[in-house]
C-alpha positions in Angstrom: -72.8 72.7 -13.2 -70.5 71.9 -10.4 -71.8 70.0 -7.3 -71.0 71.2 -3.9 -69.3 69.0 -1.4 -69.3 69.6 2.3 -65.9 68.7 4.2 -65.1 69.2 8.1 -62.1 70.9 9.2 -60.6 69.8 12.6 -57.1 70.5 13.8 -56.2 71.9 10.3 -57.1 68.6 8.5 -60.3 68.0 6.2 -62.7 65.3 6.6 -65.6 63.9 4.8 -67.6 63.3 7.9 -67.9 63.4 11.6 -67.0 59.7 12.0 -63.6 60.3 10.1 -62.9 63.1 12.7 -63.5 60.7 15.5 -61.4 57.9 13.9 -58.7 60.2 13.5 -58.7 60.9 17.1 -59.2 57.4 18.6 -58.5 55.2 15.6 -55.9 52.8 15.5 -54.6 49.6 17.3 -53.8 51.1 20.7 -55.5 54.3 21.3 -58.8 52.9 22.5 -56.9 50.5 24.9 -54.7 53.2 26.4 -57.8 55.5 26.9 -59.6 52.4 28.5 -56.7 52.0 30.9 -56.7 55.7 31.9 -60.4 55.5 32.8 -59.3 54.2 36.3 -57.3 57.2 36.9 -53.9 58.9 36.1 -51.2 56.4 35.4 -47.2 56.7 35.2 -45.5 55.8 32.0 -44.2 52.6 33.5 -47.5 51.6 34.7 -49.0 51.9 31.3 -46.1 49.9 29.9 -47.1 47.2 32.3 -50.7 47.1 31.6 -49.9 47.0 27.8 -46.9 44.7 27.8 -47.5 43.6 24.0 -47.1 47.2 22.7 -43.5 48.3 21.9 -42.2 51.3 23.8 -42.1 53.4 20.7 -45.7 52.7 19.6 -47.0 53.4 23.2 -44.8 56.9 23.1 -46.2 57.8 19.7 -49.9 56.7 20.5 -49.7 58.9 23.9 -48.3 61.9 21.9 -51.1 61.8 19.4 -53.8 61.6 22.1 -52.0 64.6 24.0 -52.0 66.6 20.6 -55.7 65.8 20.2 -56.5 66.9 23.5 -57.6 63.4 24.8 -54.7 62.9 27.4 -52.9 65.2 29.7 -49.1 64.6 30.2 -47.7 65.9 33.4 -44.0 66.0 34.3 -42.8 66.2 37.8 -39.1 67.1 38.6 -36.5 68.5 36.5 -33.6 66.2 36.9 -33.8 62.3 36.1 -35.4 60.5 37.3 -38.6 62.4 36.2 -42.0 61.3 36.9 -44.3 61.4 34.0 -48.0 61.1 34.6 -50.8 60.5 32.1 -54.6 61.3 32.6 -57.6 61.8 30.8 -58.3 65.5 30.1 -61.8 66.9 30.5 -62.4 66.3 26.7 -61.3 62.8 27.1 -63.5 62.0 29.9 -66.5 62.9 27.4 -65.5 59.7 25.5 -65.8 57.3 28.6 -69.4 56.4 27.9 -68.8 55.6 24.3 -65.7 53.4 25.4 -67.9 51.6 27.8 -70.6 50.8 25.3 -67.8 49.5 22.9 -66.4 47.5 25.7 -69.8 45.9 26.5 -70.3 45.2 23.0 -66.9 43.6 22.8 -68.0 41.3 25.9 -71.1 40.4 24.2 -69.2 39.5 20.9 -66.8 37.5 22.9 -69.6 35.6 24.9 -71.5 34.9 21.7 -68.7 34.2 19.1 -65.5 33.7 20.9 -63.7 32.2 24.0 -61.3 33.3 26.8 -57.9 31.6 26.9 -55.6 31.8 30.0 -51.9 31.7 29.2 -49.3 31.3 32.2 -46.5 33.6 32.5 -43.8 30.8 33.0 
């Protein structure tokens, strides 16, 4: 007799559990960092580039497109001719993730305090 398996469908994809759904939206090296910088409010693309200097332009662009596709980030374009202004902000759905991000950041701060160290590097 075959056993039944429950799957979750989200954005046309199938997942084994809700944790997998969450990780598909915010998982990866840079998505949480991008979302964290947008908690402060809307930012232009170049502002995000300055905040995230270690991320390549290509990676930042891809991650922003994925976050936009998943409904976490809103992209607003001002102007029709170059130079255009592109501003990113959290959507209402994205804002529902703020308490979770803050909890993760607090836990990260505790890990650093207990097990790590902060090193200051000069920009010379």
